[in-house]
ROLO-616838 format. One line per field, with one value per residue: residue number from 1; chain; x, y, z of N, C-alpha, C, O in turn. Coordinates in steps of 0.2 Angstrom, whole numbers. Layout:
k = c(NUM,...)
c = c(A,...)
neast = c(X,...)
nnorth = c(Y,...)
nup = c(Z,...)
caeast = c(X,...)
canorth = c(Y,...)
caup = c(Z,...)
ceast = c(X,...)
cnorth = c(Y,...)
cup = c(Z,...)
oeast = c(X,...)
onorth = c(Y,...)
oup = c(Z,...)
//
This chain:
k = c(1,2,3,4,5,6,7,8,9,10,11,12,13,14,15,16,17,18,19,20,21,22,23,24,25,26,27,28,29,30,31,32,33,34,35,36,37,38,39,40,41,42,43,44,45,46,47,48,49,50,51,52,53,54,55,56,57,58,59,60,61,62,63,64,65,66,67,68,69,70,71,72,73,74,75,76,77,78,79,80,81,82,83,84,85,86,87,88,89,90,91,92,93,94,95,96,97,98,99,100,101,102,103,104,105,106,107,108,109,110,111,112,113,114,115,116,117,118,119,120,121,122,123,124,125,126,127,128,129,130,131,132,133,134,135,136,137,138,139,140,141,142,143,144,145,146,147,148,149,150,151,152,153,154,155,156,157,158,159,160,161,162,163,164,165,166,167,168,169,170,171,172,173,174,175,176,177,178,179,180,181,182,183,184,185,186,187,188,189,190,191,192,193,194,195,196,197,198,199,200,201,202,203,204,205,206,207,208,209,210,211,212,213,214,215,216,217,218,219,220,221,222,223,224,225,226,227,228,229,230,231,232,233,234,235,236,237,238,239,240,241,242,243,244,245,246,247,248,249,250,251,252,253,254,255,256,257)
c = c(A,A,A,A,A,A,A,A,A,A,A,A,A,A,A,A,A,A,A,A,A,A,A,A,A,A,A,A,A,A,A,A,A,A,A,A,A,A,A,A,A,A,A,A,A,A,A,A,A,A,A,A,A,A,A,A,A,A,A,A,A,A,A,A,A,A,A,A,A,A,A,A,A,A,A,A,A,A,A,A,A,A,A,A,A,A,A,A,A,A,A,A,A,A,A,A,A,A,A,A,A,A,A,A,A,A,A,A,A,A,A,A,A,A,A,A,A,A,A,A,A,A,A,A,A,A,A,A,A,A,A,A,A,A,A,A,A,A,A,A,A,A,A,A,A,A,A,A,A,A,A,A,A,A,A,A,A,A,A,A,A,A,A,A,A,A,A,A,A,A,A,A,A,A,A,A,A,A,A,A,A,A,A,A,A,A,A,A,A,A,A,A,A,A,A,A,A,A,A,A,A,A,A,A,A,A,A,A,A,A,A,A,A,A,A,A,A,A,A,A,A,A,A,A,A,A,A,A,A,A,A,A,A,A,A,A,A,A,A,A,A,A,A,A,A,A,A,A,A,A,A,A,A,A,A,A,A)
neast = c(-19,-6,-7,-3,-4,-16,-9,-9,-2,6,-1,-7,-19,-29,-41,-50,-61,-71,-83,-97,-106,-119,-137,-142,-154,-153,-141,-136,-138,-130,-117,-117,-117,-104,-96,-99,-95,-81,-73,-60,-59,-69,-80,-84,-94,-88,-96,-105,-99,-99,-97,-94,-107,-119,-124,-127,-117,-114,-100,-99,-103,-93,-80,-65,-53,-52,-56,-52,-56,-61,-63,-73,-75,-88,-102,-95,-92,-83,-65,-60,-69,-67,-54,-55,-63,-53,-44,-52,-53,-39,-39,-47,-39,-38,-30,-32,-40,-54,-56,-69,-77,-91,-99,-112,-129,-138,-133,-123,-110,-92,-83,-71,-61,-61,-59,-45,-39,-42,-34,-22,-21,-22,-11,-1,-1,-1,10,12,15,8,-5,-16,-22,-36,-43,-58,-65,-69,-69,-57,-43,-32,-34,-33,-19,-14,-19,-12,1,-1,-1,-10,-14,-21,-31,-48,-59,-76,-87,-99,-112,-115,-124,-132,-132,-128,-117,-101,-98,-88,-77,-66,-59,-55,-46,-36,-32,-27,-16,-8,-6,1,9,11,2,-13,-29,-45,-61,-75,-92,-108,-109,-119,-122,-115,-108,-104,-94,-85,-81,-75,-64,-58,-54,-43,-43,-38,-46,-63,-75,-91,-108,-123,-127,-126,-132,-145,-150,-162,-159,-147,-137,-134,-130,-119,-110,-110,-103,-91,-85,-86,-76,-65,-65,-64,-52,-43,-46,-41,-27,-24,-25,-34,-39,-36,-48,-57,-62,-66,-70,-59,-53,-54,-49,-37,-36)
nnorth = c(-103,-99,-91,-79,-80,-71,-58,-51,-42,-53,-64,-76,-80,-91,-89,-75,-69,-61,-64,-57,-58,-55,-53,-65,-78,-88,-94,-106,-106,-96,-102,-112,-105,-99,-110,-114,-104,-105,-97,-89,-79,-71,-57,-50,-41,-33,-29,-39,-50,-64,-62,-72,-76,-90,-104,-107,-97,-85,-87,-100,-105,-104,-111,-110,-117,-117,-104,-87,-76,-59,-47,-32,-14,-10,1,11,28,37,41,37,28,18,15,9,-2,-9,-12,-21,-31,-36,-40,-51,-59,-57,-53,-46,-34,-25,-8,3,17,26,40,45,40,39,39,30,31,31,41,51,59,54,41,41,47,36,26,32,34,20,15,21,15,1,-9,-16,-29,-33,-30,-31,-20,-17,-6,2,13,28,30,38,42,50,50,36,34,42,34,22,26,30,18,7,-10,-15,-7,-3,2,8,1,7,14,6,-9,-5,-11,-6,-8,-4,13,22,19,24,30,19,12,22,21,8,9,19,14,3,-14,-18,-15,-22,-19,-19,-21,-15,-16,-12,-20,-30,-41,-55,-50,-38,-41,-47,-37,-28,-35,-36,-23,-22,-25,-33,-41,-44,-39,-43,-44,-42,-44,-58,-63,-58,-62,-70,-84,-88,-97,-101,-89,-86,-96,-91,-79,-83,-89,-78,-69,-77,-78,-64,-60,-68,-63,-50,-53,-59,-49,-37,-34,-19,-6,-1,11,7,-9,-23,-35,-52,-63,-68,-57)
nup = c(-58,-47,-31,-18,0,9,19,35,46,56,52,41,28,18,12,6,9,21,34,43,59,63,62,57,54,63,75,71,57,54,57,47,36,37,36,23,15,17,25,34,43,54,60,75,85,99,110,109,114,125,143,154,157,158,148,130,118,106,102,103,92,82,75,81,78,65,61,63,75,73,83,84,86,85,88,95,96,98,99,112,117,108,111,124,121,114,124,131,121,121,134,134,127,113,98,87,79,73,70,72,71,72,64,65,70,60,47,48,44,44,56,52,59,72,70,65,77,86,81,83,97,102,96,104,116,113,103,86,88,98,95,82,70,60,50,49,37,27,9,6,-1,4,18,20,19,29,40,38,41,54,60,56,52,41,29,28,18,16,4,1,11,27,26,15,3,-9,-17,-24,-23,-27,-38,-43,-32,-24,-33,-33,-20,-19,-27,-20,-7,-9,-8,4,14,17,8,11,6,14,19,12,1,-10,-18,-27,-38,-34,-25,-33,-41,-33,-30,-42,-44,-37,-23,-8,-1,4,16,22,27,29,16,15,27,26,14,3,2,12,13,-1,-5,2,-3,-16,-14,-10,-22,-30,-25,-27,-41,-44,-39,-47,-59,-58,-55,-67,-77,-86,-103,-113,-113,-128,-140,-153,-161,-162,-172,-168,-175,-188,-203)
caeast = c(-14,-4,-8,0,-9,-18,-5,-11,2,10,-5,-8,-25,-30,-48,-50,-68,-72,-90,-99,-110,-125,-143,-144,-160,-151,-134,-134,-138,-123,-112,-117,-114,-97,-93,-101,-91,-74,-70,-55,-59,-76,-79,-89,-94,-85,-102,-109,-95,-101,-92,-95,-114,-119,-128,-123,-116,-111,-94,-99,-105,-87,-74,-59,-48,-52,-58,-49,-61,-59,-68,-74,-78,-95,-105,-91,-93,-77,-58,-59,-73,-63,-48,-58,-64,-47,-41,-56,-51,-33,-40,-50,-34,-38,-25,-34,-46,-57,-57,-75,-79,-96,-100,-119,-133,-143,-130,-119,-104,-87,-80,-63,-57,-61,-55,-38,-37,-42,-28,-16,-21,-21,-4,3,-1,1,13,9,17,3,-12,-16,-28,-39,-47,-64,-65,-72,-65,-53,-36,-27,-35,-30,-12,-13,-21,-7,6,-2,0,-15,-11,-25,-36,-55,-64,-83,-89,-105,-114,-116,-130,-135,-132,-127,-111,-96,-100,-83,-72,-59,-55,-52,-40,-31,-30,-23,-10,-5,-5,6,7,13,-4,-19,-35,-51,-67,-80,-98,-112,-109,-125,-122,-108,-104,-101,-88,-80,-79,-70,-57,-55,-51,-37,-44,-35,-51,-69,-79,-98,-112,-130,-128,-127,-137,-152,-152,-167,-156,-141,-132,-132,-127,-112,-106,-109,-98,-84,-83,-85,-70,-60,-65,-62,-45,-40,-46,-36,-20,-23,-24,-39,-37,-37,-54,-56,-68,-69,-69,-53,-54,-50,-47,-33,-40)
canorth = c(-98,-98,-84,-79,-79,-64,-57,-46,-42,-59,-69,-77,-83,-93,-86,-67,-67,-61,-63,-55,-63,-52,-53,-71,-80,-92,-95,-112,-104,-92,-107,-116,-100,-98,-116,-114,-99,-106,-91,-90,-74,-68,-52,-50,-35,-34,-29,-46,-56,-65,-61,-76,-79,-97,-106,-106,-91,-84,-90,-108,-107,-102,-115,-106,-121,-115,-97,-82,-71,-52,-42,-25,-9,-7,5,16,35,42,37,35,22,13,13,5,-9,-12,-14,-27,-36,-39,-44,-57,-63,-56,-48,-45,-30,-20,-2,5,23,29,47,46,34,39,37,24,33,32,47,51,62,50,35,42,47,30,22,35,32,13,13,24,10,-6,-9,-20,-36,-35,-29,-29,-15,-17,0,4,20,30,29,44,40,54,47,30,35,44,28,18,29,30,11,2,-16,-15,-2,-6,7,6,2,11,14,-1,-12,-2,-15,-2,-10,1,19,26,14,28,31,12,11,26,19,2,11,23,10,-2,-21,-19,-14,-24,-15,-24,-17,-17,-13,-9,-24,-33,-47,-58,-46,-32,-43,-49,-31,-25,-39,-34,-16,-23,-26,-39,-45,-41,-40,-42,-47,-42,-47,-65,-65,-56,-65,-75,-90,-86,-102,-100,-82,-87,-100,-87,-74,-87,-90,-72,-67,-80,-76,-57,-60,-71,-58,-45,-55,-61,-43,-37,-31,-12,-4,3,14,3,-16,-26,-42,-58,-68,-65,-55)
caup = c(-56,-40,-27,-12,5,12,25,39,51,57,50,34,26,11,10,6,11,28,35,50,63,65,58,54,57,69,75,67,50,53,57,41,30,37,33,16,12,18,28,40,48,55,64,80,89,106,114,109,117,132,148,159,158,156,142,123,116,99,101,103,85,78,75,82,76,58,60,68,77,73,87,82,90,83,93,97,93,99,100,118,117,104,115,130,118,112,130,132,117,124,141,132,123,106,96,80,81,68,73,69,75,68,65,68,70,55,41,49,41,49,58,50,64,78,68,65,84,89,79,86,104,103,95,109,121,110,96,81,90,103,93,74,69,54,51,44,36,21,3,5,-2,9,25,20,20,36,44,37,44,61,62,54,48,35,28,26,15,14,-3,1,18,30,25,10,-3,-15,-20,-24,-25,-30,-40,-44,-26,-22,-37,-31,-13,-20,-30,-15,-1,-11,-7,11,19,13,6,12,5,19,20,7,-5,-10,-21,-29,-43,-30,-22,-38,-44,-28,-30,-49,-43,-33,-16,-6,2,6,22,21,32,27,9,16,32,24,7,3,3,14,11,-8,-6,5,-8,-22,-12,-10,-29,-33,-22,-30,-48,-45,-38,-52,-65,-56,-56,-75,-81,-91,-109,-112,-116,-134,-143,-158,-161,-164,-175,-164,-180,-194,-208)
ceast = c(-13,-5,-5,-5,-10,-14,-8,-7,6,6,-6,-15,-26,-36,-47,-57,-69,-80,-91,-103,-117,-131,-145,-150,-159,-144,-132,-134,-131,-117,-111,-115,-107,-93,-94,-96,-83,-70,-65,-55,-67,-75,-85,-89,-92,-91,-106,-105,-97,-95,-94,-102,-114,-123,-124,-123,-114,-105,-94,-101,-99,-82,-68,-53,-47,-53,-55,-55,-58,-64,-68,-77,-84,-99,-101,-92,-88,-71,-58,-63,-69,-57,-50,-60,-58,-43,-45,-54,-44,-34,-43,-45,-35,-34,-26,-40,-48,-59,-63,-77,-84,-97,-107,-123,-137,-139,-126,-112,-99,-85,-73,-59,-56,-58,-48,-36,-37,-36,-22,-16,-19,-14,1,4,1,4,10,11,11,-4,-12,-23,-30,-44,-52,-64,-69,-67,-61,-46,-31,-28,-32,-22,-10,-14,-15,-1,5,-2,-6,-12,-15,-30,-43,-60,-71,-84,-95,-107,-116,-123,-135,-136,-131,-121,-106,-98,-95,-77,-65,-55,-52,-46,-34,-28,-25,-16,-5,-2,1,4,8,7,-10,-25,-40,-57,-72,-86,-101,-112,-116,-126,-115,-105,-101,-94,-83,-77,-74,-64,-54,-52,-45,-37,-41,-40,-57,-72,-86,-102,-120,-131,-129,-133,-144,-154,-158,-165,-149,-135,-129,-128,-120,-107,-105,-103,-91,-81,-82,-78,-64,-59,-62,-54,-41,-40,-41,-29,-19,-22,-29,-36,-39,-44,-53,-62,-71,-67,-62,-54,-50,-48,-42,-38,-39)
cnorth = c(-98,-91,-85,-78,-72,-63,-51,-46,-49,-65,-70,-81,-85,-89,-78,-65,-67,-60,-60,-60,-61,-53,-59,-73,-84,-92,-101,-111,-100,-97,-110,-111,-99,-104,-116,-109,-100,-101,-93,-84,-72,-63,-52,-44,-36,-34,-35,-52,-57,-65,-65,-79,-86,-98,-105,-99,-91,-87,-97,-110,-105,-107,-112,-110,-119,-108,-93,-77,-64,-48,-35,-20,-6,-4,11,23,40,37,34,28,16,10,8,-2,-12,-15,-21,-32,-40,-43,-50,-62,-63,-51,-45,-40,-25,-14,1,11,26,37,49,40,33,36,31,25,33,39,47,53,57,43,36,43,41,26,25,33,25,12,17,19,3,-6,-15,-28,-38,-35,-27,-25,-15,-11,2,11,22,29,35,42,44,51,40,30,37,38,23,20,29,23,6,-4,-17,-9,-5,-1,4,7,7,10,7,-3,-9,-6,-12,-4,-4,8,23,22,18,28,24,11,16,24,13,4,15,19,5,-9,-22,-19,-16,-19,-20,-20,-20,-13,-11,-14,-28,-39,-49,-54,-40,-35,-45,-42,-28,-29,-37,-27,-17,-24,-33,-44,-41,-43,-39,-46,-47,-45,-55,-66,-63,-58,-69,-82,-89,-91,-102,-94,-83,-91,-95,-82,-77,-87,-83,-68,-70,-78,-68,-56,-63,-66,-53,-47,-57,-54,-42,-33,-24,-11,0,6,10,-4,-18,-33,-47,-63,-64,-63,-59)
cup = c(-48,-37,-21,-6,6,18,28,45,51,54,43,33,19,8,11,7,19,29,42,53,65,60,55,58,63,69,72,60,49,53,50,35,31,34,25,12,13,21,33,45,48,60,69,84,97,111,114,112,124,137,154,160,155,150,135,121,108,97,101,96,80,80,75,80,68,56,65,69,77,77,84,87,88,89,96,93,95,100,107,119,113,108,121,127,116,118,132,128,119,130,139,128,116,104,89,80,75,72,69,73,70,69,67,67,64,48,42,46,46,50,57,55,70,76,68,73,87,88,83,94,106,102,100,115,119,103,92,83,95,100,86,73,62,54,46,43,29,15,2,5,3,16,25,22,27,41,44,41,52,64,61,50,42,35,25,24,14,6,-4,9,20,28,19,4,-10,-19,-19,-27,-28,-32,-40,-38,-23,-27,-35,-24,-14,-23,-24,-9,-3,-8,1,16,15,13,6,11,10,19,13,1,-4,-13,-24,-34,-40,-27,-27,-41,-39,-28,-37,-49,-39,-26,-14,-3,2,12,21,26,30,21,10,21,30,17,8,4,5,13,4,-9,-3,0,-14,-20,-12,-17,-32,-31,-26,-37,-49,-44,-44,-58,-64,-58,-64,-79,-86,-97,-109,-115,-122,-136,-148,-157,-164,-166,-170,-169,-185,-199,-214)
oeast = c(-17,-4,-4,-11,-6,-15,-8,-8,9,8,-5,-16,-23,-37,-44,-58,-67,-83,-87,-104,-120,-130,-150,-151,-163,-140,-126,-129,-128,-113,-106,-111,-104,-88,-89,-94,-79,-64,-66,-51,-70,-71,-91,-83,-95,-91,-110,-107,-97,-90,-95,-103,-111,-126,-119,-127,-113,-104,-89,-100,-100,-79,-65,-47,-41,-50,-55,-58,-53,-69,-63,-80,-86,-99,-104,-92,-88,-71,-55,-61,-69,-56,-47,-58,-58,-41,-42,-53,-44,-31,-43,-47,-32,-33,-21,-46,-43,-63,-63,-80,-82,-96,-108,-122,-140,-142,-124,-108,-100,-86,-69,-53,-50,-55,-44,-30,-33,-33,-18,-10,-16,-10,7,9,5,1,5,8,11,-9,-9,-28,-26,-49,-51,-64,-72,-61,-60,-43,-26,-23,-29,-20,-5,-11,-13,2,10,-2,-6,-7,-13,-32,-42,-64,-72,-82,-95,-105,-119,-128,-140,-141,-133,-120,-105,-99,-96,-73,-60,-49,-46,-41,-29,-22,-20,-11,1,3,5,-2,6,6,-12,-26,-41,-58,-74,-86,-98,-116,-118,-131,-110,-98,-96,-89,-77,-71,-69,-58,-48,-47,-41,-32,-41,-39,-57,-71,-88,-99,-122,-137,-133,-137,-149,-160,-159,-168,-144,-130,-123,-123,-115,-102,-99,-99,-86,-75,-77,-75,-59,-54,-58,-51,-36,-35,-38,-25,-13,-18,-29,-31,-44,-46,-48,-68,-77,-63,-59,-57,-44,-44,-44,-43,-41)
onorth = c(-98,-87,-90,-76,-67,-67,-45,-51,-50,-70,-65,-86,-81,-87,-75,-59,-72,-56,-61,-66,-64,-55,-59,-71,-85,-91,-102,-113,-101,-96,-111,-113,-98,-103,-118,-111,-97,-100,-98,-85,-71,-63,-54,-42,-41,-37,-36,-57,-53,-67,-62,-83,-88,-93,-102,-95,-96,-90,-100,-116,-105,-107,-110,-107,-120,-105,-94,-74,-63,-46,-33,-22,0,-7,14,22,46,31,28,24,11,4,3,-7,-19,-21,-26,-38,-46,-48,-55,-67,-67,-46,-43,-43,-22,-14,2,9,30,39,53,36,28,32,27,20,36,43,44,51,56,40,31,40,40,23,21,32,23,8,14,19,-1,-3,-19,-32,-44,-39,-22,-27,-14,-12,2,15,17,27,37,39,41,50,38,26,35,38,20,16,29,22,0,-3,-21,-7,-9,1,-1,12,11,6,3,1,-11,-6,-14,-1,-1,8,27,21,15,28,24,8,13,24,12,2,13,20,3,-10,-27,-23,-13,-15,-24,-16,-26,-7,-9,-13,-30,-43,-46,-53,-38,-31,-43,-42,-25,-25,-37,-26,-12,-24,-37,-50,-35,-49,-33,-51,-53,-48,-58,-70,-67,-56,-72,-86,-89,-89,-102,-94,-80,-89,-95,-80,-74,-86,-82,-65,-67,-77,-67,-52,-60,-66,-50,-43,-56,-55,-46,-30,-22,-15,5,3,9,-6,-14,-37,-46,-67,-59,-66,-58)
oup = c(-44,-40,-18,-8,5,23,25,49,46,54,39,37,15,2,15,6,22,26,47,51,69,54,51,63,68,64,69,56,44,48,47,31,26,31,22,6,9,20,37,50,43,65,67,86,100,116,119,112,128,136,160,165,151,147,135,123,105,92,98,94,74,85,70,79,66,51,71,65,80,74,81,91,90,94,100,87,93,101,107,123,116,108,122,130,116,118,135,130,119,131,143,126,112,106,85,82,72,76,62,79,65,75,72,63,62,45,37,45,51,46,61,56,72,81,71,74,92,92,85,96,110,105,101,118,122,99,94,80,96,102,84,76,57,58,40,48,26,16,-4,10,5,19,31,26,30,46,49,45,55,70,64,46,37,40,20,28,12,3,-9,12,17,30,18,0,-15,-25,-14,-33,-33,-28,-39,-38,-21,-24,-34,-23,-11,-20,-24,-7,2,-6,3,21,10,18,2,15,10,19,8,-4,1,-11,-23,-33,-42,-28,-26,-42,-41,-28,-37,-52,-39,-22,-18,-2,1,14,19,29,28,20,6,19,32,15,13,8,1,11,3,-13,-6,-1,-17,-25,-14,-18,-36,-35,-28,-40,-53,-47,-46,-62,-69,-61,-66,-84,-91,-97,-105,-120,-122,-135,-149,-153,-168,-162,-169,-166,-187,-201,-220)
//
């Protein structure tokens, strides 16, 4: 089945899987997992981007000819902090930014008020031709629409809390978000996925992509999990496009009587 590329702003991608860069046993293993998964986007915390110091760095292990770096504002707890990090991203020549504003250090849940304010402040200074915003948020359909209207290029609801591995906590909300956002703004499930079936399920619910990190980086065999995630995303996407049969209470004969 032919599929259209994943479009985010002015960019197009064949892969619908996005990986992170943290918590790997080594940078070499991280690089191998990125290659095995066939990703075209990886996310890097701006606070981890080297600013002139010598020696090998994280960025040396990312093939920017094949992979687009998506810096993120991880560690920000206010809209103003996120704005400063957005300015840093632009200063580094990066125009693809994941907005992440957390509510507290214990739950690692996003702060919806500060997240919305961050998008609003950044859009006051930079339009979508200069900076693409992919916004990490909770699974609230109303907030998703407000973020879209404020200028988000993609909405990234958490499947469940960061690093929890619990999978998708509220499937119904993701389905509602998919319907309400339409096709113009991508929906990318971000955080909480723990295994390949979680990624496949997110895609079957209509997500345009998934972003994950711990599920691969902390797996017993990260390389195998990276490959599994690659195929799970492809399978889930094809299943969604193919269209599942309706659920019924009773059986229906598959052969003529």
